[in-house]
N, C-alpha and C positions, 0 to 999 in steps of 0.2 A: 473269373475269380481272381486271377493274377492282377488284373487291372484294378479290382476293388481293393486288394491288399496294398498295392502301390499307392492308391489314393489315401488309405489310412496312414501308411508310413509317412507320406508327404505331409499330411495334416499334423501328425505328431512332431515332425521335425520343425515345421513352422511354429507350432506352439512352444517348443523348446527355445527356438531363437527369440521369439517374442518375450518369453519369460526372462531370458538373459538380458535383453534390452531393458525391460521394465526394472529388473534388479539394478542394472547399471545406472539407469536414470534416477532411481531411488537413492543409490549410494552417492551419486554426484550432487543430488539435491540436498542430502544431509551435509555433505562436505561444503557446499555453497553456503548453507545456513550457518555452519560452524565458522566459516571464514567471514561471514557478515557480522558475526558477534565478536570477531577478533578486533582488539583496539588498534587503531591506526595512530602512530606517533606523528604529531604535527610538527615536530622539531626536525629539520633536516640535519643530517650528520651529527646526531645528538651525542655520539661517543667520540667524535673528532677523529675518526679513522681515515676519512677522505681528506686529501690535502693536495695543494698545487705544487708544493715543494717541501722538502724536509727542512725543519727549522735548523738554523745555524747559530742562533743567538737569542737573547731575550727580546721581548716586545714584538713577537711575530705571530700573534694569534690569527692575523689575517691570512696566514698560510693554510689554516684549517678551513676547508670549503664551507661557505655560507656563514662564517663567523667574523665578527669585527670587534674591536675594542674601542668603544666610543670615548670621547674626551681626548686623551692623548694617544690612544691606540697602543698602549704600552703593555697590555696583558700578554702573557707568555704561553707558548705552545710547546708541548713535549710529545715526542714520538720516538718509538724504538728505531726508526729509520735514521735518526740523527746520531752523530758521533759525540756531540757535546750536550744535547738536551734529550738523551734517550730515556726510555722507560724500561725497567727501573734505572735510576741513576743516582749516584752519590756525588754531590757537588751542589751547585745552586745558582740561582739568579739573584744577584745582589747578595743578601745575607741569608738566603733560604737554602737549607741543607736537608736532604731527604733520601730515602731509598724506598720507593713505592711502586708496586705493580699497578697497572690500570685496573679500574673496576670492571670494565669490559674492553676487550681488544688490546691495543698497544699504544694508546694515546690518551692524553688529558690536557687540561689547561690550568693556569694559575693566575690568581688576581690578588692584589692587596685590598684587604677589607678595612684597614686602619693604618693611618700614618699621621704624622704631625701636620697641622694646618689643613685638616680635612681632605688630604689627598686620597684619591680612591682609584681603583681600576675596575673595569666591568667587562662582561662578555655579552654580545648581542647577536641574535639571529632572527631572520624573517621566517615566520611560520609558513607552512605549505598552504594554509587557508586562513581567511579572516575568521575570528571567533564570532559566534552568533549570539544575538541578544537573548538574555535569559537562559542560555544554555550553561550547564555545569561542566567544568573541566577539571581534570585531575592532573597536577604537575608533580613530578619528582625529579630530583637530581641527587648525586652523591658528592660529598665534600669531606675533606680532612685538613687539619692544620699541618703546615710544614713543620719540620723539626729545626731546632736551633734558630728560632726567631722569637722575639720577646713575648708577644701577646697571643692569647686566644680571645675571640670576641663573639658576641651574639650578632644579630642582624646579617646572618648569612642567608640571603633572601632572593626571591624572584619577583619581577614586576612585568606586567603586560602593558605595551604602549601601542597607540594607533599609528605612530610614525617613528621613523628611525632617529636616533640621536647621532649627530654628525661627529666626525673626528676633528679634534682641534688641539692645538698645542698651547692654548691659553687657559687661564683659570676662568671660572671656578672648576675645580676638579671633581666636585661632589654633584651627583645627580640626586636631587632631593625629591622623594616621592613616598606615597603610601606604599608599604611593602605588602604585596598581595599574598605571598606564600613564605612562611617560615615554619619551623617546627612549632607545635602547640606551646604557647607561652613565650616563644622566642628566646630559648635559653642560649647560654654560651656554648658554642661548639667545642666539645671536649677532646675528641680523639686526635692523636698525632701519628698513629701507626696503622689505622684501618679506616675504611670508608664508612661514613654515616649517611643514612638516607634522610633527606629533607623533602617533605611532601605536604601537599594540602589541596584544598578544594577552592575553586574560583568560579564565581558566577559572572559571566561576561556582560559587558555593556553593549557589545555588538560591532565595535570597529577596531578591536585590537588585532594586530598582525605581527607584532614584534615581541619577543621575550628577552629580558635582560636579567643577568645574574650579578650579584655583588652586595654591597652595603649602601643603602640609600638614606642613611641617617648620619648626622654630623657626630663629631667626637663626643660632645656633651650628652648625646642621646645613645651612645654605644657603650655597653658594658665590656670591660676588659679584665682578663685574668692573666697574671704572670705565669708563663710556662716554666720558667727556670727559677731556682731559689736565689736568695740574696747571696751575692758573692760570686756568682757564675759569670762567665764572660758575656753571655746574652743579657743577663740582668743589668750588668754594669754599663750597658750602652751599645752593645754590638748592633742592636736594632731597636727602633721605637715603633715597630709596625706589627701588623698581623697579616698573614698571607695564607690563602687556602688553595688547595687543588680541587678541581671540579671535573666530574665525568658523568656519563650516562644520563643525559638530560632528556626528558620526555614529557609530552603534553597529550592527554587523551580527552576526547569528548566522551561524556558518560550519560547514560540513560538513568535518571534518578530512581526509576522504578525497576530497572533491569539489573544485569550482571555488572558488578563493579570491579575495578582493577586492584582491589585489595579485599581482604577478608578478616573476620574476627575468628581466631583459632582457639579451639579447646586445648587444654593442657593438663598435665598431671604433676603433682608435687607430693612430697612426704609430709606427714603431719608435723606441724611446727615450723615449716618453711614458709617463705613469702614468695610471691610471684607478681610480675607486672603483666596485666592483661590489657588488650586493646592495642593502640599504636601511638605514635607521636605526631600524627597529621595535624596541620594547622589550616589556616584560611580565615578570611575576614568574617565569614558567616557560618563557620563550622564549629559547633559547640555541643558535643555529645554529652548526654546525661546518663549516669549510671545508677542502677537500682539493684537491690538484692532480689532473690527469688520470691520474696514476700511482697515486693513492690515498694519497699522503703527506699527513699532517695539516699544515695551515697555521696556523689560529687558530680561536678560538671568538668570534664576533662577528656582529652583524647584517649587516655588510658588511666588505670588505677592500679595500686598495689594492694593485694589482698592476701590474707593468711587464714583460709578456712581450716577448720579442724575435721570437717566431714566433706564429702563430695557436695559441691554447691554450684548452682547456676546463677550467673549475673546477666542482667539485661541492660543493653545500651540502646538509647533512642537518640536519633539525630535527624536533621532536616537537610535535604539536598534540593535546591531550587524549588522550594515550596512543598516537596514530597517528604512526608515523615516516614522514616524507616526504623525497624526494630531488629536487633540481632541478639543472640544469646551466646554467652561464653560459658562453657562448663569446665570447672576446675575439679578434677578427680583427686580425691585423697584416699588412697587405698587403706583398707582396715589393717590394723597392726598385725593380725594373724596372716593376712595376705602378704604383707611386706616381709614378714619373717619367713613364710614359705618360699617366696620368690628369692629371697636372699640365700636360703638353704639350697634351692635349686641351682643358683648361680655358682655357689661354692662347690657343690657336688660336681657340676659340669666342668668347673675350672680346675679341679684337682688332677695333677699328672704325676705319675711315678715313673722314674727312669734311672738306670736301665732296668728293664723288666723282661726277662729274668735278670736278677742282680747277683753280684758275687760278694764283695766285701763292703760295698757302699751303695746306699739307695738314696736317690735325690727325691725330695718331696717339693713339688712346685705348684703354684697357683697362677692362673692367668688373670685372677682378680685380686684386689688388694685385701690381704688378710693380716696385715702387720699387727693389728691389735685384736684380731678375732680368735685365732687359735693359739693355744698355749700348751696343751697336753696331748701326747700321742700314746696309743696302746697298740701292742702287737699280739695277735692271737694265732695259735696254730690251727690246723684244719679240724681239730676236735673241739675248738672253742675255748681252749685253755689260755689264760692270760700269761704271756711269757715276759713281757717288759712294759713298763710305763715310765715315761720321762717327759720333761719339759723340752720344748723346741725353741730354737732361736732362728727366726726367719731373716734373711738378708736378700734384698731384691726379690722378694716373694718366693725364695727358695731356702729349704732347710736340708741338712745332711744327716743321715742316720747310718751308724755303723752296723753292719749285718754279718761280719766275719764269723761270729760265734753261732750263727743259725745254721742248722743242717739243711741239706737240700730238701725242697718241698714247697708246698703251697701255704701262704700265710695271709692273714687279714690285717690291714693297718686301719686303725680308727683314730680320727682326730676329733677332739672334744672342744667345743666353743664355749665362750663365756656365757652364752645364752642357752647352754645345756643341749645344743644340737650336736649331732655326731655325723661325720662324713666318713664313709668306709670305701676302701679299695683293696682288691686282691693283688698280691705280688708273688713272684716265684724266686726262690734261691737255687742257684745252680753253680756251685763252685767248680 
């Protein structure tokens, strides 16, 4: 009998061990599947964090591992490890002045995208793998204009090449090429204090293994906007150039039928407001078409500006490497009564009375903006009798009420809004 019991116990123990192993195998299988769906960045050192030496001056992009500056190799490298070209840093290369944290990490690069006589600077890296024929790739990088330089431009772009461009100290300084990736419509890059994402879709020919960033159009085909007004030092000739910082460069192979490295997000607005939906992605063959929920065509663009008065769904159709895809963006417009109720809830939750118990003075404070919402206050005793009613003056979301004439006891304070809503709170007087 004891032997039989031992046999059963051993069998159960083996079953438990097997079950644990099966569960672990299942877990690691799911983890492996998840990792297989993770996008691999084909750009080595895409955030410029790895370096062979800290930069000590301008024109040292080659110190960022895997990167070069073709043509004159004068592109600049910034890193927090440097005493002169650190991140962030006020000062500049040539006439560029800035104070800018990196988009990711502690490093970034800078290139001229416009100068007289078509002088340009570029940043070039060899990808970790050759692009495959007919495969779709998603590229993104972040850029911003430097401060205190004369121009902003469009043509902040990326191009794929099958071979590297050599470094040379002779002209021409312009690398002329079809620009594979710019933001949709190739607008002028506007920001000077924050990073802007530039992204798009590229269908590969099958031999590209280098990516290059910069402006690949001559001056006559580049749009410029003056950053500074007439009369300023920069406008009067401090610089006749445009210069951008670049960070967080990535290239991903994508399955046109699978998960994508971007998404179309739903949003919520108030009635009467407008909102931009979609994105600003570009690419030579990326032309999304937008329709309303009834199927009527709106526009062909990476994104659209809409102003629905009720909750509305918008449909976007686009083609990736011959595969047509459809996404839906829902713009929720809450009903007016829902907006009013939520506003009342926020006001009620945001009302604070202090000190409580009070003596001669009671402070009425809101954690939300009520500058133009509440005007009248009423104070009632515990029997519900109105004792006082007066107008309030809020300063920095706080108003002061004199309570020195009130006797010790429990009171109710009511604030009346312009929309006839009332927020109430109890307070105690204890002289």
